[in-house]
Backbone of each chain as nested JSON, in Angstrom:
{
  "chains": [
    {"id": "A", "residues": [
      {"number": 1, "name": "MET", "atoms": {"N": [79.762, 84.863, 188.131], "CA": [80.732, 85.728, 187.449], "C": [81.688, 84.872, 186.618]}},
      {"number": 2, "name": "THR", "atoms": {"N": [82.033, 85.359, 185.445], "CA": [82.967, 84.605, 184.605], "C": [84.278, 85.36, 184.504]}},
      {"number": 3, "name": "GLY", "atoms": {"N": [85.359, 84.698, 184.869], "CA": [86.688, 85.291, 184.745], "C": [86.981, 86.322, 185.808]}},
      {"number": 4, "name": "GLN", "atoms": {"N": [88.243, 86.803, 185.818], "CA": [88.679, 87.781, 186.798], "C": [88.239, 89.179, 186.418]}},
      {"number": 5, "name": "LEU", "atoms": {"N": [87.878, 89.987, 187.432], "CA": [87.632, 91.405, 187.205], "C": [88.956, 92.046, 186.787]}},
      {"number": 6, "name": "PRO", "atoms": {"N": [88.973, 92.844, 185.699], "CA": [90.245, 93.444, 185.28], "C": [90.752, 94.476, 186.283]}},
      {"number": 7, "name": "ARG", "atoms": {"N": [92.074, 94.548, 186.44], "CA": [92.733, 95.497, 187.351], "C": [93.781, 96.256, 186.557]}},
      {"number": 8, "name": "THR", "atoms": {"N": [93.619, 97.57, 186.422], "CA": [94.589, 98.353, 185.653], "C": [94.988, 99.61, 186.417]}},
      {"number": 9, "name": "VAL", "atoms": {"N": [96.246, 100.014, 186.247], "CA": [96.748, 101.252, 186.856], "C": [96.213, 102.44, 186.071]}},
      {"number": 10, "name": "ILE", "atoms": {"N": [95.771, 103.473, 186.783], "CA": [95.386, 104.713, 186.105], "C": [96.301, 105.845, 186.58]}},
      {"number": 11, "name": "GLU", "atoms": {"N": [96.564, 106.786, 185.665], "CA": [97.51, 107.875, 185.942], "C": [96.907, 109.201, 185.5]}},
      {"number": 12, "name": "PRO", "atoms": {"N": [97.358, 110.316, 186.089], "CA": [96.845, 111.624, 185.673], "C": [97.393, 112.008, 184.303]}},
      {"number": 13, "name": "ASN", "atoms": {"N": [96.58, 112.707, 183.501], "CA": [97.06, 113.182, 182.202], "C": [98.215, 114.165, 182.383]}},
      {"number": 14, "name": "ASN", "atoms": {"N": [98.166, 114.966, 183.453], "CA": [99.248, 115.916, 183.753], "C": [100.354, 115.176, 184.517]}},
      {"number": 15, "name": "PRO", "atoms": {"N": [101.519, 114.962, 183.889], "CA": [102.582, 114.188, 184.54], "C": [103.112, 114.836, 185.819]}},
      {"number": 16, "name": "ARG", "atoms": {"N": [102.938, 116.159, 185.982], "CA": [103.388, 116.839, 187.207], "C": [102.615, 116.34, 188.429]}},
      {"number": 17, "name": "LEU", "atoms": {"N": [101.416, 115.846, 188.194], "CA": [100.585, 115.373, 189.306], "C": [100.789, 113.885, 189.588]}},
      {"number": 18, "name": "ASN", "atoms": {"N": [101.72, 113.255, 188.838], "CA": [102.002, 111.839, 189.075], "C": [103.055, 111.719, 190.183]}},
      {"number": 19, "name": "VAL", "atoms": {"N": [102.603, 111.968, 191.407], "CA": [103.523, 112.091, 192.547], "C": [104.328, 110.816, 192.78]}},
      {"number": 20, "name": "SER", "atoms": {"N": [103.661, 109.665, 192.717], "CA": [104.369, 108.427, 193.026], "C": [105.472, 108.162, 192.003]}},
      {"number": 21, "name": "ARG", "atoms": {"N": [105.187, 108.459, 190.735], "CA": [106.218, 108.258, 189.704], "C": [107.352, 109.27, 189.875]}},
      {"number": 22, "name": "ASN", "atoms": {"N": [106.99, 110.54, 190.098], "CA": [108.001, 111.596, 190.189], "C": [108.907, 111.432, 191.404]}},
      {"number": 23, "name": "ALA", "atoms": {"N": [108.351, 110.876, 192.49], "CA": [109.147, 110.705, 193.711], "C": [109.6, 109.258, 193.883]}},
      {"number": 24, "name": "SER", "atoms": {"N": [109.389, 108.425, 192.859], "CA": [109.759, 107.005, 192.905], "C": [109.181, 106.306, 194.143]}},
      {"number": 25, "name": "LEU", "atoms": {"N": [107.919, 106.551, 194.421], "CA": [107.247, 105.9, 195.543], "C": [106.528, 104.637, 195.055]}},
      {"number": 26, "name": "PRO", "atoms": {"N": [106.482, 103.597, 195.909], "CA": [105.965, 102.296, 195.46], "C": [104.442, 102.163, 195.526]}},
      {"number": 27, "name": "HIS", "atoms": {"N": [103.724, 103.188, 195.047], "CA": [102.268, 103.026, 194.932], "C": [101.794, 103.645, 193.628]}},
      {"number": 28, "name": "SER", "atoms": {"N": [100.622, 103.228, 193.174], "CA": [100.057, 103.769, 191.938], "C": [99.131, 104.937, 192.274]}},
      {"number": 29, "name": "PRO", "atoms": {"N": [98.993, 105.917, 191.338], "CA": [98.057, 107.021, 191.586], "C": [96.634, 106.512, 191.786]}},
      {"number": 30, "name": "GLY", "atoms": {"N": [96.282, 105.489, 191.02], "CA": [94.946, 104.922, 191.143], "C": [94.883, 103.56, 190.482]}},
      {"number": 31, "name": "ILE", "atoms": {"N": [93.859, 102.811, 190.842], "CA": [93.628, 101.501, 190.234], "C": [92.172, 101.431, 189.799]}},
      {"number": 32, "name": "ARG", "atoms": {"N": [91.96, 100.994, 188.568], "CA": [90.591, 100.716, 188.133], "C": [90.348, 99.219, 188.299]}},
      {"number": 33, "name": "ALA", "atoms": {"N": [89.259, 98.897, 188.958], "CA": [88.86, 97.503, 189.14], "C": [87.45, 97.371, 188.602]}},
      {"number": 34, "name": "GLY", "atoms": {"N": [87.333, 96.868, 187.393], "CA": [86.014, 96.827, 186.759], "C": [85.489, 98.243, 186.595]}},
      {"number": 35, "name": "GLU", "atoms": {"N": [84.312, 98.512, 187.141], "CA": [83.72, 99.85, 187.008], "C": [84.021, 100.74, 188.213]}},
      {"number": 36, "name": "TYR", "atoms": {"N": [84.899, 100.253, 189.096], "CA": [85.267, 101.041, 190.281], "C": [86.662, 101.63, 190.123]}},
      {"number": 37, "name": "ILE", "atoms": {"N": [86.854, 102.827, 190.679], "CA": [88.15, 103.497, 190.652], "C": [88.57, 103.793, 192.093]}},
      {"number": 38, "name": "PHE", "atoms": {"N": [89.758, 103.361, 192.447], "CA": [90.319, 103.606, 193.783], "C": [91.512, 104.538, 193.63]}},
      {"number": 39, "name": "LEU", "atoms": {"N": [91.455, 105.716, 194.246], "CA": [92.581, 106.652, 194.176], "C": [93.406, 106.616, 195.448]}},
      {"number": 40, "name": "SER", "atoms": {"N": [94.706, 106.73, 195.277], "CA": [95.598, 106.886, 196.426], "C": [95.342, 108.233, 197.092]}},
      {"number": 41, "name": "GLY", "atoms": {"N": [95.784, 108.361, 198.336], "CA": [95.672, 109.638, 199.033], "C": [96.385, 110.728, 198.252]}},
      {"number": 42, "name": "MET", "atoms": {"N": [95.697, 111.842, 198.031], "CA": [96.264, 112.94, 197.253], "C": [96.452, 114.165, 198.137]}},
      {"number": 43, "name": "GLY", "atoms": {"N": [97.483, 114.952, 197.811], "CA": [97.767, 116.165, 198.571], "C": [97.773, 117.383, 197.671]}},
      {"number": 44, "name": "PRO", "atoms": {"N": [98.127, 118.539, 198.261], "CA": [98.075, 119.812, 197.537], "C": [99.28, 120.037, 196.642]}},
      {"number": 45, "name": "VAL", "atoms": {"N": [99.363, 119.245, 195.569], "CA": [100.483, 119.38, 194.631], "C": [100.134, 120.414, 193.562]}},
      {"number": 46, "name": "ASP", "atoms": {"N": [101.067, 121.318, 193.304], "CA": [100.874, 122.358, 192.29], "C": [100.964, 121.73, 190.896]}},
      {"number": 47, "name": "PRO", "atoms": {"N": [99.909, 121.859, 190.068], "CA": [99.892, 121.19, 188.759], "C": [100.869, 121.795, 187.754]}},
      {"number": 48, "name": "VAL", "atoms": {"N": [101.422, 122.975, 188.061], "CA": [102.368, 123.619, 187.145], "C": [103.805, 123.276, 187.516]}},
      {"number": 49, "name": "THR", "atoms": {"N": [104.128, 123.368, 188.815], "CA": [105.509, 123.125, 189.248], "C": [105.742, 121.696, 189.734]}},
      {"number": 50, "name": "GLY", "atoms": {"N": [104.688, 121.002, 190.15], "CA": [104.84, 119.671, 190.735], "C": [105.262, 119.723, 192.194]}},
      {"number": 51, "name": "GLY", "atoms": {"N": [105.486, 120.941, 192.723], "CA": [105.863, 121.097, 194.134], "C": [104.627, 121.122, 195.03]}},
      {"number": 52, "name": "ARG", "atoms": {"N": [104.881, 121.194, 196.351], "CA": [103.774, 121.22, 197.307], "C": [103.262, 122.643, 197.504]}},
      {"number": 53, "name": "ASN", "atoms": {"N": [101.948, 122.801, 197.541], "CA": [101.33, 124.067, 197.9], "C": [100.963, 123.99, 199.377]}},
      {"number": 54, "name": "LEU", "atoms": {"N": [101.834, 124.492, 200.239], "CA": [101.606, 124.377, 201.676], "C": [101.14, 125.704, 202.261]}},
      {"number": 55, "name": "GLY", "atoms": {"N": [100.282, 126.42, 201.518], "CA": [99.71, 127.682, 201.985], "C": [98.545, 127.443, 202.934]}},
      {"number": 56, "name": "PRO", "atoms": {"N": [97.619, 128.417, 203.025], "CA": [96.451, 128.287, 203.901], "C": [95.669, 127.001, 203.605]}},
      {"number": 57, "name": "ILE", "atoms": {"N": [95.05, 126.429, 204.649], "CA": [94.388, 125.135, 204.507], "C": [93.278, 125.18, 203.442]}},
      {"number": 58, "name": "ALA", "atoms": {"N": [92.598, 126.321, 203.316], "CA": [91.541, 126.435, 202.295], "C": [92.144, 126.216, 200.906]}},
      {"number": 59, "name": "ASP", "atoms": {"N": [93.297, 126.816, 200.655], "CA": [93.958, 126.661, 199.351], "C": [94.428, 125.22, 199.152]}},
      {"number": 60, "name": "GLN", "atoms": {"N": [94.942, 124.612, 200.224], "CA": [95.423, 123.225, 200.127], "C": [94.275, 122.275, 199.779]}},
      {"number": 61, "name": "ILE", "atoms": {"N": [93.127, 122.466, 200.423], "CA": [91.982, 121.584, 200.176], "C": [91.444, 121.794, 198.757]}},
      {"number": 62, "name": "ARG", "atoms": {"N": [91.338, 123.067, 198.368], "CA": [90.875, 123.378, 197.013], "C": [91.803, 122.736, 195.965]}},
      {"number": 63, "name": "GLN", "atoms": {"N": [93.106, 122.901, 196.173], "CA": [94.087, 122.343, 195.234], "C": [93.978, 120.823, 195.158]}},
      {"number": 64, "name": "THR", "atoms": {"N": [93.826, 120.186, 196.329], "CA": [93.754, 118.73, 196.373], "C": [92.504, 118.225, 195.668]}},
      {"number": 65, "name": "LEU", "atoms": {"N": [91.367, 118.905, 195.88], "CA": [90.128, 118.476, 195.213], "C": [90.202, 118.721, 193.705]}},
      {"number": 66, "name": "GLN", "atoms": {"N": [90.864, 119.803, 193.3], "CA": [91.055, 120.038, 191.854], "C": [91.934, 118.938, 191.258]}},
      {"number": 67, "name": "ASN", "atoms": {"N": [92.973, 118.531, 191.996], "CA": [93.84, 117.453, 191.524], "C": [93.067, 116.129, 191.444]}},
      {"number": 68, "name": "MET", "atoms": {"N": [92.193, 115.91, 192.431], "CA": [91.376, 114.704, 192.44], "C": [90.434, 114.688, 191.227]}},
      {"number": 69, "name": "GLU", "atoms": {"N": [89.863, 115.851, 190.933], "CA": [88.994, 115.951, 189.756], "C": [89.788, 115.623, 188.49]}},
      {"number": 70, "name": "HIS", "atoms": {"N": [91.028, 116.121, 188.407], "CA": [91.876, 115.841, 187.241], "C": [92.157, 114.338, 187.119]}},
      {"number": 71, "name": "MET", "atoms": {"N": [92.482, 113.712, 188.244], "CA": [92.749, 112.264, 188.237], "C": [91.519, 111.499, 187.744]}},
      {"number": 72, "name": "LEU", "atoms": {"N": [90.353, 111.852, 188.267], "CA": [89.13, 111.134, 187.905], "C": [88.768, 111.376, 186.443]}},
      {"number": 73, "name": "THR", "atoms": {"N": [88.941, 112.621, 185.991], "CA": [88.663, 112.935, 184.589], "C": [89.618, 112.166, 183.681]}},
      {"number": 74, "name": "SER", "atoms": {"N": [90.872, 112.061, 184.115], "CA": [91.873, 111.31, 183.342], "C": [91.458, 109.848, 183.186]}},
      {"number": 75, "name": "ALA", "atoms": {"N": [90.7, 109.353, 184.169], "CA": [90.288, 107.942, 184.16], "C": [88.878, 107.77, 183.605]}},
      {"number": 76, "name": "GLY", "atoms": {"N": [88.316, 108.841, 183.033], "CA": [86.973, 108.731, 182.478], "C": [85.887, 108.757, 183.535]}},
      {"number": 77, "name": "SER", "atoms": {"N": [86.158, 109.406, 184.663], "CA": [85.16, 109.531, 185.716], "C": [85.039, 111.01, 186.094]}},
      {"number": 78, "name": "GLY", "atoms": {"N": [84.608, 111.336, 187.288], "CA": [84.484, 112.735, 187.693], "C": [84.09, 112.839, 189.15]}},
      {"number": 79, "name": "LEU", "atoms": {"N": [84.132, 114.068, 189.677], "CA": [83.799, 114.266, 191.091], "C": [82.388, 113.792, 191.415]}},
      {"number": 80, "name": "ASP", "atoms": {"N": [81.472, 113.937, 190.447], "CA": [80.078, 113.552, 190.716], "C": [79.885, 112.033, 190.703]}},
      {"number": 81, "name": "ARG", "atoms": {"N": [80.949, 111.29, 190.43], "CA": [80.861, 109.816, 190.435], "C": [81.554, 109.209, 191.661]}},
      {"number": 82, "name": "ILE", "atoms": {"N": [81.99, 110.077, 192.574], "CA": [82.629, 109.577, 193.806], "C": [81.578, 108.96, 194.719]}},
      {"number": 83, "name": "VAL", "atoms": {"N": [81.911, 107.791, 195.258], "CA": [81.024, 107.085, 196.182], "C": [81.415, 107.408, 197.622]}},
      {"number": 84, "name": "LYS", "atoms": {"N": [82.723, 107.333, 197.907], "CA": [83.199, 107.488, 199.28], "C": [84.507, 108.261, 199.294]}},
      {"number": 85, "name": "ILE", "atoms": {"N": [84.615, 109.198, 200.212], "CA": [85.859, 109.956, 200.386], "C": [86.357, 109.783, 201.808]}},
      {"number": 86, "name": "ASN", "atoms": {"N": [87.635, 109.546, 201.953], "CA": [88.285, 109.655, 203.259], "C": [89.172, 110.887, 203.218]}},
      {"number": 87, "name": "ILE", "atoms": {"N": [88.958, 111.793, 204.161], "CA": [89.784, 112.988, 204.211], "C": [90.534, 113.021, 205.534]}},
      {"number": 88, "name": "VAL", "atoms": {"N": [91.831, 113.213, 205.432], "CA": [92.681, 113.298, 206.621], "C": [93.231, 114.713, 206.717]}},
      {"number": 89, "name": "LEU", "atoms": {"N": [92.98, 115.359, 207.847], "CA": [93.539, 116.679, 208.117], "C": [94.719, 116.512, 209.065]}},
      {"number": 90, "name": "ALA", "atoms": {"N": [95.704, 117.395, 208.966], "CA": [96.795, 117.366, 209.948], "C": [96.297, 117.967, 211.261]}},
      {"number": 91, "name": "ASP", "atoms": {"N": [95.273, 118.837, 211.18], "CA": [94.75, 119.52, 212.37], "C": [93.229, 119.54, 212.307]}},
      {"number": 92, "name": "ILE", "atoms": {"N": [92.565, 118.87, 213.273], "CA": [91.099, 118.762, 213.254], "C": [90.446, 120.129, 213.442]}},
      {"number": 93, "name": "GLN", "atoms": {"N": [91.218, 121.114, 213.86], "CA": [90.675, 122.482, 213.984], "C": [90.307, 123.064, 212.626]}},
      {"number": 94, "name": "ASP", "atoms": {"N": [90.786, 122.429, 211.551], "CA": [90.463, 122.896, 210.2], "C": [89.142, 122.318, 209.689]}},
      {"number": 95, "name": "TYR", "atoms": {"N": [88.411, 121.617, 210.565], "CA": [87.191, 120.913, 210.145], "C": [86.153, 121.847, 209.511]}},
      {"number": 96, "name": "ASP", "atoms": {"N": [85.857, 122.97, 210.168], "CA": [84.835, 123.889, 209.649], "C": [85.271, 124.502, 208.313]}},
      {"number": 97, "name": "GLU", "atoms": {"N": [86.544, 124.853, 208.245], "CA": [87.064, 125.434, 207.002], "C": [86.984, 124.402, 205.869]}},
      {"number": 98, "name": "MET", "atoms": {"N": [87.283, 123.141, 206.194], "CA": [87.193, 122.062, 205.201], "C": [85.77, 121.961, 204.665]}},
      {"number": 99, "name": "ASN", "atoms": {"N": [84.778, 122.01, 205.552], "CA": [83.381, 121.921, 205.106], "C": [82.99, 123.097, 204.215]}},
      {"number": 100, "name": "ARG", "atoms": {"N": [83.546, 124.256, 204.519], "CA": [83.245, 125.438, 203.703], "C": [83.726, 125.226, 202.259]}},
      {"number": 101, "name": "ILE", "atoms": {"N": [84.952, 124.718, 202.099], "CA": [85.491, 124.463, 200.758], "C": [84.739, 123.311, 200.095]}},
      {"number": 102, "name": "TRP", "atoms": {"N": [84.376, 122.332, 200.921], "CA": [83.675, 121.143, 200.413], "C": [82.435, 121.536, 199.61]}},
      {"number": 103, "name": "ARG", "atoms": {"N": [81.686, 122.515, 200.175], "CA": [80.419, 122.912, 199.541], "C": [80.637, 123.536, 198.17]}},
      {"number": 104, "name": "GLU", "atoms": {"N": [81.825, 124.081, 197.928], "CA": [82.125, 124.633, 196.601], "C": [82.183, 123.521, 195.553]}},
      {"number": 105, "name": "PHE", "atoms": {"N": [82.622, 122.336, 195.984], "CA": [82.843, 121.234, 195.044], "C": [81.68, 120.248, 194.993]}},
      {"number": 106, "name": "PHE", "atoms": {"N": [80.982, 120.087, 196.121], "CA": [79.91, 119.087, 196.196], "C": [78.625, 119.757, 196.676]}},
      {"number": 107, "name": "SER", "atoms": {"N": [77.972, 120.481, 195.767], "CA": [76.791, 121.25, 196.164], "C": [75.538, 120.377, 196.215]}},
      {"number": 108, "name": "VAL", "atoms": {"N": [75.514, 119.302, 195.42], "CA": [74.323, 118.444, 195.346], "C": [74.735, 116.984, 195.525]}},
      {"number": 109, "name": "ASP", "atoms": {"N": [73.967, 116.243, 196.322], "CA": [74.227, 114.809, 196.543], "C": [75.71, 114.524, 196.782]}},
      {"number": 110, "name": "PRO", "atoms": {"N": [76.306, 115.121, 197.801], "CA": [77.744, 114.909, 198.048], "C": [78.053, 113.456, 198.395]}},
      {"number": 111, "name": "PRO", "atoms": {"N": [79.298, 113.033, 198.19], "CA": [79.669, 111.638, 198.492], "C": [79.635, 111.364, 199.996]}},
      {"number": 112, "name": "THR", "atoms": {"N": [79.604, 110.081, 200.367], "CA": [79.805, 109.725, 201.77], "C": [81.234, 110.116, 202.122]}},
      {"number": 113, "name": "ARG", "atoms": {"N": [81.473, 110.315, 203.419], "CA": [82.765, 110.875, 203.789], "C": [83.121, 110.516, 205.228]}},
      {"number": 114, "name": "THR", "atoms": {"N": [84.391, 110.277, 205.482], "CA": [84.895, 110.144, 206.844], "C": [86.06, 111.108, 207.001]}},
      {"number": 115, "name": "THR", "atoms": {"N": [86.083, 111.822, 208.117], "CA": [87.138, 112.806, 208.369], "C": [87.879, 112.461, 209.651]}},
      {"number": 116, "name": "CYS", "atoms": {"N": [89.189, 112.565, 209.627], "CA": [89.933, 112.436, 210.885], "C": [91.213, 113.265, 210.791]}},
      {"number": 117, "name": "ALA", "atoms": {"N": [91.877, 113.431, 211.91], "CA": [93.147, 114.152, 211.952], "C": [94.25, 113.171, 212.323]}},
      {"number": 118, "name": "LEU", "atoms": {"N": [95.295, 113.117, 211.512], "CA": [96.417, 112.196, 211.707], "C": [97.699, 112.888, 211.263]}},
      {"number": 119, "name": "GLN", "atoms": {"N": [98.84, 112.244, 211.52], "CA": [100.113, 112.769, 211.02], "C": [100.22, 112.488, 209.523]}},
      {"number": 120, "name": "LEU", "atoms": {"N": [100.604, 113.502, 208.761], "CA": [100.716, 113.354, 207.31], "C": [102.157, 113.542, 206.851]}},
      {"number": 121, "name": "SER", "atoms": {"N": [102.461, 112.973, 205.673], "CA": [103.807, 113.097, 205.112], "C": [103.98, 114.429, 204.388]}},
      {"number": 122, "name": "ASN", "atoms": {"N": [105.216, 114.812, 204.176], "CA": [105.578, 115.973, 203.344], "C": [105.022, 117.31, 203.824]}},
      {"number": 123, "name": "GLY", "atoms": {"N": [104.641, 117.39, 205.105], "CA": [104.136, 118.654, 205.625], "C": [102.734, 119.005, 205.151]}},
      {"number": 124, "name": "ASN", "atoms": {"N": [102.045, 118.044, 204.51], "CA": [100.695, 118.309, 204.016], "C": [99.742, 118.663, 205.155]}},
      {"number": 125, "name": "GLY", "atoms": {"N": [98.854, 119.624, 204.899], "CA": [97.794, 119.931, 205.848], "C": [96.581, 119.06, 205.609]}},
      {"number": 126, "name": "VAL", "atoms": {"N": [96.534, 118.434, 204.429], "CA": [95.39, 117.608, 204.075], "C": [95.811, 116.503, 203.123]}},
      {"number": 127, "name": "GLU", "atoms": {"N": [95.126, 115.38, 203.202], "CA": [95.303, 114.301, 202.241], "C": [93.921, 113.682, 202.018]}},
      {"number": 128, "name": "ILE", "atoms": {"N": [93.578, 113.433, 200.766], "CA": [92.229, 112.963, 200.44], "C": [92.31, 111.757, 199.512]}},
      {"number": 129, "name": "GLU", "atoms": {"N": [91.557, 110.702, 199.824], "CA": [91.47, 109.536, 198.937], "C": [90.005, 109.296, 198.632]}},
      {"number": 130, "name": "CYS", "atoms": {"N": [89.733, 108.572, 197.552], "CA": [88.329, 108.296, 197.238], "C": [88.155, 107.0, 196.463]}},
      {"number": 131, "name": "ILE", "atoms": {"N": [86.925, 106.53, 196.486], "CA": [86.472, 105.433, 195.633], "C": [85.369, 106.006, 194.761]}},
      {"number": 132, "name": "ALA", "atoms": {"N": [85.492, 105.815, 193.452], "CA": [84.525, 106.404, 192.522], "C": [84.064, 105.359, 191.507]}},
      {"number": 133, "name": "LEU", "atoms": {"N": [82.991, 105.678, 190.823], "CA": [82.514, 104.839, 189.725], "C": [83.028, 105.414, 188.418]}},
      {"number": 134, "name": "SER", "atoms": {"N": [83.331, 104.54, 187.445], "CA": [83.675, 105.075, 186.131], "C": [82.371, 105.488, 185.453]}},
      {"number": 135, "name": "LEU", "atoms": {"N": [82.461, 106.314, 184.437], "CA": [81.247, 106.836, 183.801], "C": [80.509, 105.757, 183.039]}}
    ]},
    {"id": "B", "residues": [
      {"number": 1, "name": "MET", "atoms": {"N": [105.23, 108.917, 211.873], "CA": [105.45, 109.238, 210.459], "C": [106.936, 109.207, 210.119]}},
      {"number": 2, "name": "LEU", "atoms": {"N": [107.786, 109.123, 211.164], "CA": [109.23, 109.072, 210.951], "C": [109.651, 107.766, 210.27]}},
      {"number": 3, "name": "GLU", "atoms": {"N": [108.742, 106.781, 210.285], "CA": [109.057, 105.476, 209.67], "C": [108.697, 105.441, 208.177]}},
      {"number": 4, "name": "TYR", "atoms": {"N": [108.275, 106.575, 207.625], "CA": [107.77, 106.602, 206.242], "C": [108.768, 106.018, 205.238]}},
      {"number": 5, "name": "ASN", "atoms": {"N": [110.024, 106.456, 205.313], "CA": [111.019, 105.964, 204.35], "C": [111.351, 104.488, 204.574]}},
      {"number": 6, "name": "ASN", "atoms": {"N": [111.419, 104.079, 205.85], "CA": [111.661, 102.661, 206.147], "C": [110.536, 101.801, 205.6]}},
      {"number": 7, "name": "MET", "atoms": {"N": [109.313, 102.286, 205.769], "CA": [108.143, 101.555, 205.265], "C": [108.241, 101.377, 203.749]}},
      {"number": 8, "name": "ASN", "atoms": {"N": [108.563, 102.456, 203.039], "CA": [108.644, 102.368, 201.572], "C": [109.716, 101.382, 201.111]}},
      {"number": 9, "name": "GLU", "atoms": {"N": [110.795, 101.326, 201.855], "CA": [111.894, 100.426, 201.49], "C": [111.433, 98.969, 201.497]}},
      {"number": 10, "name": "VAL", "atoms": {"N": [110.712, 98.586, 202.562], "CA": [110.209, 97.216, 202.655], "C": [109.067, 96.991, 201.665]}},
      {"number": 11, "name": "TYR", "atoms": {"N": [108.247, 98.008, 201.529], "CA": [107.075, 97.951, 200.649], "C": [107.463, 97.571, 199.215]}},
      {"number": 12, "name": "ARG", "atoms": {"N": [108.574, 98.139, 198.752], "CA": [109.032, 97.886, 197.376], "C": [109.321, 96.409, 197.12]}},
      {"number": 13, "name": "GLU", "atoms": {"N": [109.734, 95.701, 198.183], "CA": [110.034, 94.268, 198.009], "C": [108.782, 93.497, 197.595]}},
      {"number": 14, "name": "PHE", "atoms": {"N": [107.629, 93.977, 198.059], "CA": [106.4, 93.222, 197.845], "C": [105.623, 93.664, 196.615]}},
      {"number": 15, "name": "PHE", "atoms": {"N": [105.803, 94.908, 196.194], "CA": [105.052, 95.426, 195.048], "C": [105.985, 96.023, 194.009]}},
      {"number": 16, "name": "PRO", "atoms": {"N": [106.752, 95.181, 193.302], "CA": [107.732, 95.706, 192.344], "C": [107.091, 96.289, 191.081]}},
      {"number": 17, "name": "ALA", "atoms": {"N": [105.881, 95.849, 190.73], "CA": [105.252, 96.343, 189.495], "C": [103.771, 96.622, 189.719]}},
      {"number": 18, "name": "ASP", "atoms": {"N": [103.264, 97.698, 189.062], "CA": [101.845, 98.074, 189.177], "C": [101.336, 97.982, 190.609]}},
      {"number": 19, "name": "PRO", "atoms": {"N": [101.951, 98.709, 191.539], "CA": [101.542, 98.609, 192.948], "C": [100.123, 99.133, 193.155]}},
      {"number": 20, "name": "PRO", "atoms": {"N": [99.476, 98.713, 194.265], "CA": [98.119, 99.181, 194.555], "C": [98.082, 100.676, 194.857]}},
      {"number": 21, "name": "ALA", "atoms": {"N": [96.896, 101.285, 194.736], "CA": [96.68, 102.633, 195.247], "C": [96.844, 102.568, 196.763]}},
      {"number": 22, "name": "ARG", "atoms": {"N": [97.233, 103.694, 197.384], "CA": [97.619, 103.634, 198.797], "C": [97.466, 104.987, 199.47]}},
      {"number": 23, "name": "THR", "atoms": {"N": [97.137, 104.966, 200.747], "CA": [97.174, 106.169, 201.575], "C": [97.929, 105.837, 202.847]}},
      {"number": 24, "name": "VAL", "atoms": {"N": [98.827, 106.716, 203.267], "CA": [99.646, 106.484, 204.459], "C": [99.437, 107.626, 205.457]}},
      {"number": 25, "name": "CYS", "atoms": {"N": [99.215, 107.28, 206.72], "CA": [99.103, 108.281, 207.787], "C": [99.829, 107.778, 209.023]}},
      {"number": 26, "name": "GLY", "atoms": {"N": [100.18, 108.676, 209.906], "CA": [100.749, 108.309, 211.199], "C": [99.663, 108.364, 212.264]}},
      {"number": 27, "name": "ALA", "atoms": {"N": [99.552, 107.3, 213.073], "CA": [98.513, 107.262, 214.11], "C": [98.949, 106.372, 215.261]}},
      {"number": 28, "name": "LYS", "atoms": {"N": [98.261, 106.489, 216.411], "CA": [98.523, 105.581, 217.524], "C": [97.827, 104.262, 217.254]}},
      {"number": 29, "name": "LEU", "atoms": {"N": [98.547, 103.143, 217.468], "CA": [97.992, 101.823, 217.163], "C": [97.846, 100.993, 218.425]}},
      {"number": 30, "name": "SER", "atoms": {"N": [96.98, 99.963, 218.354], "CA": [96.761, 99.088, 219.506], "C": [97.845, 98.027, 219.596]}},
      {"number": 31, "name": "GLY", "atoms": {"N": [98.025, 97.449, 220.769], "CA": [98.913, 96.302, 220.95], "C": [100.388, 96.604, 220.742]}},
      {"number": 32, "name": "GLY", "atoms": {"N": [100.764, 97.87, 220.732], "CA": [102.161, 98.22, 220.57], "C": [102.673, 98.076, 219.135]}},
      {"number": 33, "name": "SER", "atoms": {"N": [101.768, 97.801, 218.188], "CA": [102.185, 97.657, 216.78], "C": [102.778, 98.959, 216.251]}},
      {"number": 34, "name": "LYS", "atoms": {"N": [103.786, 98.83, 215.383], "CA": [104.333, 100.006, 214.717], "C": [103.644, 100.244, 213.379]}},
      {"number": 35, "name": "ILE", "atoms": {"N": [102.903, 99.24, 212.904], "CA": [102.239, 99.391, 211.609], "C": [100.948, 98.59, 211.586]}},
      {"number": 36, "name": "GLU", "atoms": {"N": [99.981, 99.101, 210.86], "CA": [98.747, 98.365, 210.617], "C": [98.372, 98.623, 209.162]}},
      {"number": 37, "name": "ILE", "atoms": {"N": [97.978, 97.567, 208.446], "CA": [97.699, 97.673, 207.017], "C": [96.355, 97.022, 206.716]}},
      {"number": 38, "name": "GLU", "atoms": {"N": [95.515, 97.696, 205.944], "CA": [94.288, 97.065, 205.459], "C": [94.286, 97.165, 203.945]}},
      {"number": 39, "name": "CYS", "atoms": {"N": [93.499, 96.321, 203.283], "CA": [93.454, 96.389, 201.823], "C": [92.105, 95.974, 201.272]}},
      {"number": 40, "name": "VAL", "atoms": {"N": [91.863, 96.376, 200.043], "CA": [90.736, 95.9, 199.254], "C": [91.344, 95.153, 198.078]}},
      {"number": 41, "name": "ALA", "atoms": {"N": [90.927, 93.898, 197.832], "CA": [91.512, 93.11, 196.744], "C": [90.421, 92.466, 195.901]}},
      {"number": 42, "name": "LEU", "atoms": {"N": [90.801, 92.032, 194.715], "CA": [89.891, 91.308, 193.828], "C": [90.127, 89.813, 193.989]}},
      {"number": 43, "name": "ALA", "atoms": {"N": [89.068, 89.03, 193.835], "CA": [89.237, 87.568, 193.84], "C": [89.914, 87.16, 192.542]}}
    ]}
  ]
}
């Protein structure tokens, strides 16, 4: 290999979804490293108001995956280019419901995935991070 | 998860510009640790 792999910050086109910037948090929405894209954990942020959508878990997961799609599209990638997803639920009892929503977004050749239940910030019922390929 | 704000305060000292992507969760840790951190980096 010649030289360093480039490392650049990537941000959503919709500034309302730039949670770390809006809340002055010390992390980037995503980092591109060569042809790989690493996204920070994302939650159910409303793309119109920038506030949290803390409704039913199905809505939270749908919103988070739509936000993830926006982030990836902003970086020249997409949901179909995701390699690995880590999904954290606040309550593992939401596992079946999560899979139901999952199938709406990943009907063919879904990404690898790990699921667990942990304590989340901001009252989120779900937080999702991923590693994807650029197009 | 109650340590979230304390964590961010210290975190800022180390990543003042273009910080890495990140996910934070609260969990039980081994050895009595209050924090555990892993990363992916470029050479």
